C-alpha positions in Angstrom: 0.0 0.0 0.0 1.5 3.3 -1.0 1.8 6.3 1.2 -0.1 8.4 -1.2 -3.2 6.2 -1.1 -3.0 5.2 2.5 -2.4 8.5 4.2 -5.9 10.0 4.2 -7.8 6.8 4.9 -7.8 6.2 8.6 -8.3 8.6 11.6 -5.3 9.1 13.9 -7.7 9.6 16.8 -9.1 6.1 16.2 -5.7 4.5 16.2 -5.1 2.7 19.5 -2.0 3.9 21.2 -0.2 4.6 24.5 0.9 8.0 25.7 4.2 7.8 27.6 5.4 11.4 27.8 2.9 13.8 29.4 3.6 16.0 32.4 1.0 16.6 35.1 0.8 20.4 35.0 1.6 20.4 31.3 -1.4 18.1 30.5 -3.9 20.7 31.5 -6.4 22.2 29.1 -5.7 25.9 28.8 -9.4 26.5 29.7 -8.7 24.6 33.0 -5.7 26.8 33.8 -7.8 29.9 33.2 -10.7 28.6 35.3 -8.4 27.7 38.2 -6.7 31.0 38.0 -10.0 32.8 38.3 -11.0 30.5 41.2 -7.8 31.3 43.1 -7.5 35.0 42.2 -4.3 34.5 40.2 -3.4 36.7 37.2 -2.1 34.8 34.3 0.4 36.1 31.7 -1.0 37.0 28.3 0.6 33.9 26.7 -1.8 31.7 28.7 -4.9 33.9 27.9 -5.4 35.8 24.6 -1.9 35.1 23.1 -2.0 31.3 23.5 -0.2 29.2 22.5 3.0 31.2 23.2 5.9 31.6 20.8 9.0 30.6 22.7 11.5 31.7 20.1 14.8 29.9 20.8 16.5 26.8 22.4 18.8 29.0 24.4 18.4 30.1 28.0 15.9 32.8 27.0 13.6 30.4 25.3 13.8 27.9 28.1 13.4 30.6 30.7 10.1 31.8 29.0 8.9 28.2 28.9 9.7 27.6 32.5 8.1 30.9 33.6 4.8 30.0 31.8 4.9 26.5 33.2 5.4 27.9 36.7 2.4 30.2 36.1 0.2 27.3 35.2 1.5 25.2 38.1 0.7 28.0 40.6 -2.9 27.7 39.7 -3.0 24.2 41.2 -3.9 24.8 44.9 -5.3 21.6 46.4 -6.8 18.1 46.1 -9.8 19.1 43.9 -7.5 20.8 41.4 -5.2 17.8 41.3 -8.0 15.3 40.8 -9.4 17.5 38.0 -6.1 17.4 36.1 -5.8 13.7 36.3 -9.4 13.2 35.3 -9.2 15.5 32.3 -5.9 14.1 31.1 -7.4 10.6 31.1 -10.5 11.7 29.3 -8.7 13.8 26.7 -6.2 11.0 26.0 -9.0 8.5 25.7 -10.8 10.7 23.2 -7.6 10.7 21.1 -7.3 6.9 21.1 -4.9 6.4 24.0 -5.6 3.1 25.8 -2.9 3.8 28.4 -1.4 7.0 29.8 1.7 7.4 31.9 1.3 10.7 33.6 4.5 12.2 35.1 4.5 14.2 38.2 7.0 15.8 40.6 4.9 15.8 43.8 7.0 18.4 45.6 5.3 21.2 43.7 1.9 20.3 45.1 2.9 19.0 48.5 2.5 22.3 50.4 -1.2 22.4 49.5 -2.2 18.9 50.5 0.0 18.1 53.5 3.1 16.6 52.0 4.7 14.5 49.3 2.9 11.3 50.2 -0.6 12.8 50.2 0.1 14.4 46.9 1.1 11.1 45.3 -1.9 9.3 46.9 -4.3 11.9 45.6 -3.0 11.4 42.0 -3.0 7.6 42.3 -6.5 7.5 43.7 -8.0 9.6 41.0 -6.0 7.6 38.4 -7.7 4.5 39.7 -11.2 6.1 39.6 -11.0 7.6 36.2 -9.4 4.5 34.7 -12.6 2.7 35.2 -14.6 5.4 33.4 -15.8 4.5 29.9 -13.9 6.4 27.3 -10.9 7.3 29.5 -7.4 6.1 29.0 -6.2 3.9 31.9 -3.6 5.8 33.9 -0.3 4.8 35.4 1.9 7.3 37.2 5.5 8.3 36.8 7.1 10.0 39.8 9.8 12.4 38.6 12.7 14.1 40.3 13.9 17.5 39.1 17.4 18.1 37.9 17.1 21.6 39.5 17.0 20.1 43.0 19.6 18.2 45.1 20.1 14.5 44.2 19.3 13.6 47.8 15.8 14.8 47.2 15.6 12.5 44.2 16.4 9.6 46.5 13.6 10.6 48.8 11.2 10.7 45.9 12.5 7.3 44.6 11.8 5.7 48.0 8.2 7.1 48.1 7.7 6.0 44.5 8.9 2.5 45.4 6.3 2.3 48.1 3.5 2.6 45.5 5.1 0.6 42.8 2.7 -1.6 40.8 1.6 -2.6 37.3 -1.9 -1.4 36.8 -4.0 1.8 36.8 -3.5 3.9 39.8 0.0 2.5 40.5 3.4 4.1 40.2 5.0 2.5 37.2 8.1 4.5 36.6 10.7 6.9 38.0 11.8 9.9 35.9 14.2 12.8 35.9 13.0 16.0 34.3 13.5 19.8 33.9 16.4 21.5 32.2 18.9 18.8 31.3 21.7 21.4 31.2 21.5 21.6 35.0 22.9 19.1 37.5 25.2 16.2 37.1 23.5 13.1 35.7 25.6 10.6 37.5 24.7 12.1 40.9 21.1 10.9 40.3 22.3 7.3 39.9 21.6 6.2 43.5 18.0 7.4 43.2 17.5 5.4 40.0 19.1 2.4 41.7 16.3 2.6 44.4 13.7 2.8 41.7 15.2 -0.1 39.8 15.2 -2.4 42.9 11.5 -1.6 43.2 10.8 -2.8 39.7 10.0 0.7 38.4 10.7 1.7 34.8 13.7 4.1 34.6 12.6 7.1 32.5 14.9 10.1 32.6 14.9 13.0 30.1 17.9 13.3 27.9 18.9 14.4 24.4 16.7 17.3 23.7 18.4 20.5 24.9 21.8 18.7 24.9 23.3 16.4 22.3 24.3 12.8 21.9 27.0 13.0 24.6 24.2 13.7 27.2 22.4 10.6 25.9 25.6 8.5 26.3 26.1 9.8 29.9 22.5 9.0 30.8 22.9 5.5 29.4 26.1 5.0 31.4 24.8 6.5 34.7 21.1 5.7 34.9 20.6 2.6 32.7 17.2 3.8 31.4 14.4 1.8 29.9 13.2 4.8 27.9 14.5 8.3 27.3 12.3 11.4 27.5 13.0 12.9 24.0 16.4 11.4 23.0 16.1 12.8 19.5 19.6 14.2 19.5 21.1 10.8 19.7 21.1 11.0 15.9 24.0 13.4 16.1 26.4 10.5 16.9 25.7 7.2 15.1 27.6 5.3 17.7 25.4 6.6 20.5 22.2 5.9 18.5 23.5 2.4 17.9 23.9 2.0 21.7 20.3 3.2 22.2 19.0 0.7 19.7 21.2 -2.2 21.0 20.0 -1.6 24.6 16.4 -1.5 23.6 15.9 1.9 25.0 12.7 3.5 23.6 12.6 7.1 22.8 9.7 9.4 23.8 9.7 11.8 20.8 7.7 15.0 21.2 7.8 16.8 17.8 5.6 19.7 18.9 7.7 20.6 21.9 11.0 20.1 19.9 9.8 22.8 17.5 8.3 25.1 20.1 11.5 25.2 22.1 13.6 25.8 19.0 15.5 22.5 19.2 14.5 22.2 15.5 13.6 25.0 13.2 10.5 23.2 11.9 8.7 19.9 12.2 10.4 18.6 9.1 13.7 18.7 10.9 12.6 16.5 13.7 14.6 13.2 13.0 11.7 10.8 13.3 12.5 9.0 10.1 16.2 8.7 11.0 15.4 7.2 14.4 13.1 4.7 12.9 15.5 3.8 10.1 18.2 3.1 12.7 15.8 0.6 14.4 14.9 2.7 17.4 11.6 2.2 19.2 9.7 5.5 19.1 6.7 6.5 21.2 5.2 9.9 20.2 4.3 12.2 23.1 2.7 15.6 23.6 4.9 16.7 26.5 3.1 19.9 27.8 0.0 20.7 25.7 -0.9 23.6 28.0 2.3 25.4 26.7 2.8 23.9 23.3 -0.8 23.9 22.1 -0.9 20.4 20.6 -2.0 17.1 22.1 -1.1 13.5 21.2 -3.2 13.0 18.0 -1.5 16.1 16.5 1.9 14.3 16.8 0.6 11.4 14.8 -0.9 13.9 12.3 2.5 15.5 12.0 4.1 12.1 11.4 1.7 11.6 8.5 1.6 15.1 7.0 5.1 16.2 7.5 7.2 13.0 7.6 5.1 11.2 5.0 4.3 8.2 7.0 1.6 5.9 5.7 -0.9 4.1 7.9 1.3 1.1 8.3 4.0 3.4 9.6 1.6 5.1 12.0 0.5 1.7 13.2 4.1 0.8 14.0 4.5 3.9 16.0 1.4 3.0 18.0 2.7 -0.5 18.5 6.0 0.9 19.7 4.3 3.0 22.2 2.3 0.1 23.6 5.2 -2.3 23.8 7.4 0.3 25.5 4.8 1.1 28.1 4.2 -0.4 31.5 0.6 -1.1 30.7 -0.8 -4.4 32.0 -0.3 -7.3 29.5 -4.1 -7.6 28.8 -4.3 -3.9 28.0 -1.4 -4.2 25.6 -2.7 -7.3 24.0 -6.2 -5.8 23.4 -4.7 -2.6 22.0 -2.3 -4.4 19.7 -5.2 -6.4 18.3 -7.2 -3.2 17.8 -4.2 -1.6 16.0 -4.2 -4.5 13.6 -7.9 -4.1 13.1 -7.5 -0.3 12.5 -4.9 -1.1 9.8 -7.1 -3.7 8.1 -10.2 -1.4 8.1 
């Protein structure tokens, strides 16, 4: 089947898939941010009101600083349990509407702990709502990734890893992975190794960010220090074929987020995102939306970009969906049912 004849035939929203790269605050609908801001008497910057989505301009410190400032503004609107539950619920429903059977929602609970009595209550609120909404028709089932921040001391990462380990599991409403997020140009990757060792002993997936703002050397250092199962982003591993070969040989899946890559100026436009090169090298790729509240696009748009910009036919899109499911920590029955439905999507 040729790309020209296959491309327009099947809906990307109907394609069963898993969403493996979505941040808690970043998952919010912009309407929800505005509503919470009004409830709590918070004034939002224009980029989250009438000038949305924002133009971040560059991949240098100015571009990242503006992204972080806007992200912090959205996060400041989350002031308690009801807000947190709303975010989880809407993320699951929005992903389900776009064909996601399984969502791994990433959260650094330290940001919300002051409003709910601590880190442990913050995690428990998210896990409880994940269990509740996962049983709702039309919602994606939700596992949770607890993430440490590179901007904080590595000892704090160990604390988070221990808390994450306490709630480790394999189904909806369980902690399924441990991550490391925020500006990858900050901190020393190897110093987070002990935290990842704690998570590894608990059976959690190891899911650090690497290879977006920094190049292939950062990917190599992350492979050496943290032994990841997946990499958040990882796109710049293509800059060194030897590093990309290591990624492929180790079976490390890449959570590629084309919309955020372009918005942050990592690539000039969507055509430059090296999706085809990664797939041609044999890498497992799972498309992700990263932070829709800032970047203005959700998961289905990433698949549409793969089709419209990178020329992928329906068989190629199906392979991306299968890669996301197989790289996930979804229960085996969820994966099996979704894989069967991907095959049906491709047939019909």
